[in-house]
DRENDREN-98337 format. One record per residue (C-alpha): x, y, z. Coordinates in steps of 0.02 Angstrom, whole numbers, plus 50000, padded with zeros to 5 digits. Example, Ala and Ser with C-alpha at 12.3 -4.5 7.8 and 13.67 -1.06 7.14 Angstrom:
<atoms>
506154977550390/506844994750357/
</atoms>
This chain:
<atoms>
503664964851138/502544979351085/502754988850922/503415004651006/504654994651109/505254985350955/505495001450856/506435008851003/507624994051003/507864995150815/508205013750824/509485011450963/510465000250844/510265012050698/510845026850800/512605019850792/512505020950603/512785002550569/512044985750599/513184970650591/512424955250512/513304938850490/512624922850418/512074911050554/511864925250679/510004926850655/508864927050806/507584918150699/506704903950786/506984887350702/505644874150718/506134856750666/507634862850567/508394852550428/509314836650469/510724837850343/510934818950345/509364818350238/510084830650110/511264823549980/511684840749906/513254849349965/512934863850084/513994878950039/513444890850176/514934887450291/516174891050153/515264907150114/515334912550297/517184908650313/517554918250155/516674934150205/516844934750396/515504947950424/514624961350322/514264978750390/512744987550316/512495006050351/510715012250357/509565024450442/507875018950506/506445028350584/504745023250647/503995032150497/505095022450374/504705005650453/502855009450465/502855013550278/503654996650244/502334987750349/500954997350259/501684992950089/501934974850142/500114973950197/499584980950028/500634967549941/499844954250052/498064959350012/498384961749826/499194944649815/497724937149910/496404945549802/497274940649640/497464922649700/495734920749774/494614907449701/492804912749687/492214895149729/493554885249823/494414889349987/496014899549971/497514900750087/499114910650061/500624915350164/501084932550098/502614932750211/503274916950129/503054924049954/503814940850001/505374933050078/505674921349931/505504935949811/506534947349925/507984935249910/507724934349722/507694953349703/509494954249763/509964946449597/508954958449491/509534974549409/508844988449300/506994989049262/506764971249326/507334976749499/506274992549493/504704982349456/505094969849594/505404983849721/503774992349671/502754976449681/503474970149846/503654986349944/502955001349853/504645006049781/505755004249936/507535000949875/508274983549889/509534988650023/508154995250137/507004980950089/508314968450149/508484977550316/506604978750343/506354960450299/507684955950427/506834966550560/505164958450516/505944941150529/506644944850701/504974952250757/504004936950701/505244925850794/505174936350953/503274936250951/503264917150947/504504914951089/503274905051194/503224886651237/501484885051163/501744896051010/503054892550878/503334901650714/504824895650614/505484902550450/506824894550343/507594900150178/508734891250056/509574893949889/509924879049776/511204881249636/511494869449491/513294863549504/513654866449320/513324885249334/513964888149511/515484898049452/514324910449365/513384914949524/513964930949609/514564929849789/513724946249839/512034938949792/512344923749902/513004934550045/511384944550044/510344928650051/511404921350192/511534937450293/509814945350281/508754929650257/509824916950351/509744906050195/510604889350180/511564888150015/511664871449923/512564865549768/511644851449679/511584841949515/509734845949485/509314827849456/508154815549543/509194816449701/508984835449706/507104833549684/507074822649839/508224834649933/507134849849897/505534840949946/506334833850104/506974851150151/505244858750131/504394844650226/505604845850372/505474864750383/503564864550381/503434850550510/502774839050373/501284850050331/501954852850154/502644835850109/503254841049936/503384856949833/504154851449667/503474838049552/504914839049429/506564847649394/506534855149221/508054853449110/508364872249105/508134875649292/509724882749368/509264890749537/507884888249665/507534901049801/506424893149933/505524899250088/504644888150215/503524893750358/502784883550500/501564890150632/500944880050780/500054888550924/498784884851060/497344896451089/497594907851237/495954900451298/495684883251223/493944876051196/493424862751321/492424847551268/490794855751318/491144870151199/491154859151042/489594851850964/488884847350795/488174861550695/487844866750516/488854876450387/488084883250227/489404881650093/489754892149939/488484881749839/487154885749969/487164867750028/487064863850214/488444852450278/488814845950452/490214854550547/490964853250721/490674870650790/491754877950929/490904890751041/491754904151145/491594921751209/492944933451143/493274951651187/493744959951023/492334963750901/492644969350722/491384979950629/491644987950459/490784991350295/489844975350247/490774964750375/490814959250556/492074948250644/493134944950797/494924942450855/495414926850954/497184927051027/498424912851027/499784910351155/501174922251103/500874938351007/499814930950868/497934931250838/496604923050731/495574936150641/493864931050571/492934942150447/491134937550401/490384947550256/488564952550271/487344939550205/486994949350046/488864951750008/489924937849931/491704934349986/492314939949816/491354956249823/491984960049998/493804955849961/493794966749805/493654982449913/494954977150041/496724983950044/498144983550169/497634999550258/495814994250274/496314977050338/497484983950471/496214997250522/494894983850551/496074975350673/496714991250756/494944998050778/494194982150849/492974986150990/493224979651167/491614969951192/490934952751230/490744942751069/489814926151067/490714916550931/490494900150838/491944893850731/492004877650631/493434865550650/494254863950480/495734858250378/496184866850217/497574865350089/497964876349939/499234877149799/499504889549659/500744894749526/500924913549551/501864919249395/500384927049304/499694934449464/501334943449502/501464949449322/499724956849340/500334965549498/501744974049401/503204961749403/503234959049215/505044958849158/505634945749284/504654932249192/505254935849014/506874933848920/507134952548941/507374949849130/508944957449203/509674945949336/511474951549312/511664954849498/511364936249524/512704930249406/513594931549239/512524922749111/512834917048933/510974915448896/509414924748957/508954920349137/507204923349206/505924917049331/505044902049255/503774898749393/503334902749573/502534888349665/501594891649827/500824878449939/499934880350106/499034870050238/498034874550393/497154864850531/496034873850656/495304864350805/494854866450989/496684866851044/497384879350920/498064880650744/499414872650640/499864880650474/501254878350350/501784886250186/503184885350060/503654895849909/504864891149771/505534903749646/506234893649501/507554902849400/507744896149224/509094898949094/508394899648917/509014886548804/496515002951214/494785010651252/493705004951400/492734988851369/491024991551291/489484985151377/488594979451220/488654960951173/488864954650995/488694937850908/489724931750760/489294914250695/490454907850559/489164896250481/489394902150302/490914906550193/492094918350282/493834926050272/495164923550405/496974927650443/498344923450566/499074940350613/500654945550704/500024957050842/501584968050844/501634972650659/499854968950603/500564958250463/499494943650402/500684928850400/499264918150332/497674924250250/496274913950174/494454910050145/493394895150196/492004891050074/491624873050124/491984860750264/493054846050210/492554830250303/
</atoms>
């Protein structure tokens, strides 16, 4: 479904003045799903649904409003990437995963804490609209993966410590269940819960992220978790004659052996200090490769990149023949994002001055203790598999005509890449490759 067609559908719903959302009614594509027989914690989602029936949210939406959200979301994605980027090692983030986990969390915030979260996530869009736009984005990502050879699954969950469950506000849980299709669990936050959380993440990332938590801290009371799994074939896969040994010059200027995949693509990217190409997957997703000029480091190039520039590079790609060489690679990444998000403007949420009164009634200060993000990607001749998970741990204190010119882009030195949703231009994964791991 194209962007204009999707907006038209969204506007036809909004014209009635309401959109009816009920937990469990999401069109979101589920990949492996969670086999609840492996989860010892008690799932509370059904009880929440039965207690509320359905929620009606009134809102107005226009193409301009939604485009602003996508622009702000792209800015968030690039800022998060730049602030997380390692100058030496490969980096990989799923900005969508982080945004959705924090979007759920923001429904529990109030006062200045909420204002800072809204500003950081979406340029100041209010939480009610942010929820709606996130839901539309979720449905778009699912629709764009509705192909046998392209799957993109998103799962969300909220885990509540049994001893404080009566303090948690139902409206907060309704928002998580309705807008984000979150499963709600009550748990003891002991060793069994640690296994449950890690099993849930593993199952909802097709095993690509086998665990997300190493421990449950004594003061942890709520976990808000997002899991993403992407698995797609190339629209045109590489045959065996298109793969051969080659060389890759890593970040330390050392030459290492790499299996290089050769193909001709038809979208060429050219910008200030960068060239690249777009290679489509089955479904409405694409691999975007950006190779900085030889005299420009990855760090230098990324520093000048923002959401608008990134999306313009994709939208302004030239129709042309591009001789490409891409290394086969696997890459994993993990980070704790608390300081990064504070640097981006979300300061109060991490201190004992945080206001999470919309999440529950608390006797002691409640704040975000840590945000754990893990990712994995595998790129080979058949396609790409990528997974990501984000945990927010809440703690209680105690088209133009084709061009005739031919271009060549050889990814034989450190480069930047992204998996992009074609409809929205959103990078669902974005990273750098600085070395080939054998």
